[in-house]
C-alpha positions, -999 to 999 in steps of 0.1 A, spaced: -530 -234 -345 -495 -233 -359 -488 -198 -374 -466 -196 -405 -436 -173 -403 -441 -139 -419 -419 -132 -449 -403 -101 -433 -393 -121 -403 -377 -151 -420 -342 -138 -419 -342 -132 -382 -364 -159 -368 -364 -187 -393 -329 -199 -396 -338 -233 -409 -357 -218 -439 -330 -193 -446 -306 -221 -454 -329 -245 -471 -354 -223 -490 -347 -194 -513 -375 -178 -534 -356 -168 -565 -366 -195 -591 -384 -193 -625 -412 -216 -635 -388 -239 -654 -368 -243 -622 -399 -256 -605 -403 -279 -635 -368 -293 -629 -375 -298 -592 -408 -315 -598 -394 -338 -624 -365 -349 -601 -390 -354 -573 -413 -376 -594 -395 -390 -624 -368 -411 -609 -353 -446 -611 -384 -458 -593 -400 -460 -627 -379 -491 -632 -403 -507 -607 -433 -501 -629 -431 -535 -647 -430 -551 -612 -461 -531 -603 -478 -543 -635 -473 -579 -626 -497 -575 -597 -523 -558 -619 -520 -572 -654 -522 -553 -687 -557 -537 -685 -558 -528 -648 -522 -518 -649 -528 -492 -677 -560 -481 -660 -543 -475 -626 -513 -458 -642 -535 -434 -661 -558 -427 -631 -527 -420 -609 -513 -396 -634 -546 -377 -639 -554 -375 -602 -519 -364 -591 -517 -337 -618 -551 -324 -607 -541 -327 -570 -509 -308 -574 -527 -281 -594 -553 -277 -567 -526 -274 -541 -509 -247 -562 -541 -228 -563 -545 -230 -525 -509 -217 -521 -516 -188 -545 -548 -180 -526 -529 -178 -493 -501 -157 -509 -527 -132 -522 -541 -130 -487 -506 -121 -473 -498 -156 -460 -471 -171 -483 -465 -206 -470 -431 -222 -475 -439 -255 -458 -466 -281 -464 -472 -285 -426 -479 -248 -421 -502 -246 -451 -522 -276 -438 -524 -261 -403 -534 -227 -415 -562 -239 -439 -576 -266 -417 -572 -246 -385 -558 -274 -365 -525 -276 -346 -525 -314 -348 -524 -313 -386 -491 -294 -384 -475 -324 -366 -494 -350 -388 -478 -335 -419 -444 -334 -402 -447 -371 -394 -458 -381 -429 -432 -359 -447 -405 -373 -424 -415 -408 -433 -415 -401 -470 -382 -382 -470 -365 -409 -449 -380 -437 -470 -369 -420 -503 -335 -413 -488 -331 -450 -479 -344 -462 -512 -322 -438 -532 -290 -450 -514 -301 -486 -516 -307 -485 -554 -275 -465 -560 -256 -492 -541 -273 -518 -562 -263 -500 -594 -226 -500 -582 -229 -537 -574 -243 -544 -609 -214 -527 -626 -189 -544 -602 -203 -579 -608 -199 -574 -646 -164 -561 -643 -153 -586 -617 -177 -616 -615 -157 -633 -588 -152 -601 -567 -157 -602 -530 -173 -568 -524 -208 -570 -509 -239 -548 -514 -235 -530 -480 -200 -520 -490 -213 -502 -521 -241 -486 -500 -213 -473 -477 -196 -457 -508 -228 -440 -519 -234 -428 -483 -200 -411 -482 -208 -393 -515 -242 -382 -502 -226 -368 -471 -204 -346 -492 -233 -335 -514 -257 -329 -485 -238 -297 -477 -252 -279 -508 -270 -252 -488 -305 -246 -504 -332 -262 -525 -329 -234 -551 -292 -241 -555 -301 -276 -568 -318 -262 -600 -289 -269 -623 -284 -303 -609 -321 -311 -613 -320 -300 -649 -293 -326 -654 -315 -350 -635 -343 -344 -660 -320 -352 -689 -307 -383 -672 -342 -396 -666 -350 -394 -703 -316 -410 -711 -319 -441 -690 -355 -446 -698 -348 -448 -735 -318 -471 -729 -339 -494 -707 -368 -495 -732 -343 -504 -759 -327 -530 -738 -361 -546 -729 -372 -547 -765 -338 -563 -774 -343 -588 -746 -379 -596 -756 -369 -603 -792 -336 -622 -786 -332 -659 -788 -326 -660 -750 -359 -642 -744 -376 -654 -712 -410 -671 -715 -437 -644 -714 -463 -652 -688 -488 -624 -679 -510 -645 -656 -518 -632 -621 -515 -652 -589 -538 -682 -587 -553 -674 -553 -581 -647 -552 -568 -632 -519 -532 -631 -532 -544 -613 -563 -562 -587 -542 -532 -581 -519 -508 -579 -549 -531 -555 -566 -532 -531 -537 -495 -534 -531 -490 -525 -568 -513 -495 -564 -492 -484 -534 -460 -487 -554 -476 -466 -582 -486 -440 -556 -450 -438 -544 -437 -435 -580 -462 -406 -587 -458 -391 -553 -444 -357 -545 -449 -348 -509 -429 -315 -511 -449 -294 -536 -453 -264 -512 -416 -264 -506 -409 -265 -543 -433 -237 -550 -416 -218 -522 -385 -216 -544 -403 -195 -570 -398 -158 -570 -430 -141 -559 -456 -138 -571 -458 -175 -578 -493 -174 -594 -495 -195 -626 -458 -205 -625 -464 -239 -609 -489 -249 -636 -462 -244 -662 -438 -264 -641 -464 -292 -638 -469 -293 -676 -431 -297 -681 -430 -324 -655 -459 -344 -668 -447 -342 -704 -416 -361 -692 -439 -385 -671 -460 -393 -702 -429 -403 -722 -410 -422 -695 -437 -440 -674 -457 -456 -702 -426 -466 -722 -409 -482 -692 -441 -500 -681 -449 -514 -715 -415 -525 -726 -405 -541 -692 -437 -559 -686 -439 -571 -722 -404 -585 -720 -406 -602 -686 -442 -605 -676 -448 -618 -641 -411 -625 -637 -403 -587 -637 -379 -578 -610 -385 -548 -586 -355 -533 -605 -359 -541 -642 -322 -538 -646 -318 -570 -626 -342 -588 -650 -320 -577 -679 -290 -593 -661 -302 -626 -647 -280 -645 -622 -285 -678 -640 -277 -668 -676 -261 -643 -700 -271 -607 -701 -302 -601 -722 -290 -568 -736 -257 -553 -748 -234 -545 -719 -227 -510 -731 -265 -502 -731 -270 -516 -696 -238 -500 -684 -248 -465 -696 -283 -469 -681 -268 -479 -647 -245 -449 -647 -274 -425 -656 -295 -441 -628 -267 -438 -603 -261 -401 -611 -298 -392 -609 -302 -410 -576 -278 -385 -560 -300 -357 -572 -332 -374 -559 -316 -380 -525 -307 -344 -523 -341 -331 -533 -361 -351 -507 -335 -346 -480 -339 -308 -482 -372 -310 -462 -357 -333 -436 -328 -309 -433 -351 -280 -430 -371 -297 -402 -340 -306 -382 -324 -272 -386 -356 -253 -379 -361 -272 -346 -324 -268 -336 -325 -231 -345 -356 -226 -323 -337 -241 -294 -305 -221 -301 -314 -191 -321 -290 -182 -348 -269 -214 -347 -274 -218 -384 -260 -185 -395 -237 -185 -425 -207 -180 -401 -215 -212 -382 -217 -242 -405 -206 -269 -380 -241 -277 -366 -256 -280 -401 -227 -303 -412 -232 -325 -382 -270 -328 -385 -270 -336 -422 -241 -361 -419 -259 -380 -392 -291 -381 -412 -274 -395 -443 -255 -420 -422 -288 -432 -407 -304 -436 -442 -273 -455 -454 -273 -478 -424 -310 -486 -428 -305 -493 -466 -276 -517 -459 -294 -534 -430 -329 -538 -446 -326 -541 -485 -363 -542 -494 -366 -520 -525 -400 -530 -539 -415 -533 -504 -402 -500 -493 -418 -483 -523 -452 -499 -514 -451 -489 -477 -440 -453 -485 -468 -450 -511 -495 -463 -488 -487 -444 -456 -470 -414 -470 -478 -403 -506 -515 -414 -507 -526 -392 -477 -503 -363 -487 -509 -362 -525 -542 -380 -530 -563 -368 -501 -550 -336 -484 -549 -314 -515 -586 -319 -523 -595 -313 -486 -574 -281 -486 -591 -269 -518 -626 -275 -505 -618 -258 -472 -601 -228 -489 -625 -221 -519 -656 -236 -503 -673 -249 -535 -710 -254 -532 -720 -290 -522 -741 -291 -554 -710 -283 -576 -692 -310 -596 -658 -301 -583 -669 -306 -547 -681 -342 -555 -651 -350 -576 -628 -340 -547 -649 -359 -522 -649 -390 -543 -611 -389 -548 -606 -384 -510 -628 -414 -501 -615 -437 -528 -579 -431 -521 -583 -432 -483 -597 -467 -488 -569 -476 -512 -543 -463 -488 -556 -484 -459 -557 -515 -480 -524 -507 -496 -507 -502 -462 -521 -535 -450 -510 -553 -482 -475 -537 -483 -468 -544 -447 -480 -579 -451 -456 -584 -480 -428 -569 -460 -434 -594 -432 -435 -623 -456 -403 -612 -474 -386 -608 -440 -380 -646 -442 -360 -642 -474 -331 -622 -462 -305 -618 -435 -292 -586 -420 -268 -568 -444 -277 -591 -472 -258 -588 -505 -291 -592 -524 -320 -568 -527 -353 -585 -518 -382 -579 -542 
């Protein structure tokens, strides 16, 4: 079984954690980190997710996802608190899972899932940021020659520079700005969608689902996977590790802050976007507001500000999720060459982080599948980590009686979302394969 590092040994034997994780934060700092990890520009994909579900099922799934993830994250926080009181303060998801479940393979399973999530989010953040730059450029210079991959390269360079911010805790001020930005562009996009839906150029509103029963089923599970990715946060233990000990109770306050923002942003973006565009909603609703074959459907200044806010927040999101990837790389390298990540030797850290960002940027430019990436990440990453494991960890830690309500609630959630994850993975990968015929390498258009 993988043994977590003891707190008193971290400075000497855990060089990766020393650079990435600092336990100095307040509860509101955790709220900032959580909000940045969950409330991002992926909410602009919610109208696209609704088009595979329709109004009633869309609202139902959105509400269920919100309730289950809040409950899930709260349970995981309780498990972390329990371990801390027992003298085992875990700073990594993988070590928490291995300790509670008593299995060495679980340690590597979580590493694999977290790496897939972090890399997928990193690719998606760079891709969407590049698309935002392309939107602004195409409005300022309609006949310009720059391609999407060139804007992605610009974003990659900026991310390389920002990647050298040393620790998760040091992002707290940036993540507060991210919270404000998420509210800002949500209100702007909601206003733009309402304007578009009421304008004389408003698109025809069609909320019908696909005609084929099998296609409706596949689309529904793909949409569920996208919602799972939007609500997902596969780094809660790492976020809780930034809190100054004792962390008991602080995470619950942070979750309340985060889900207050979620309540405002998720529902308003879903309703306004799907109402305005129906089953023609794009995987990035900003693209629906600026169709290729007609005039802009909202004032340019509103869309322009929204794009700028999205672009700025994407940098924060990329940094938050990349912290775990950096920590994994630097921990493994430090194990091989003890002490190589000391504060006096920054070159290895700079090289590793630069290579990681370049890889994400290259994949974003080569394979521009924004909606499909969200679906795959949700199905194979966020569903097992956020909808299944926390309930299992709670039942293994607190051992509720099999006759108790909480035991059966947790068991039901685990079974239901395991099935949804399997179906979502199949549906999302199927759609990815189908969409592969719609693009060429380094395309200048993002494939829905």
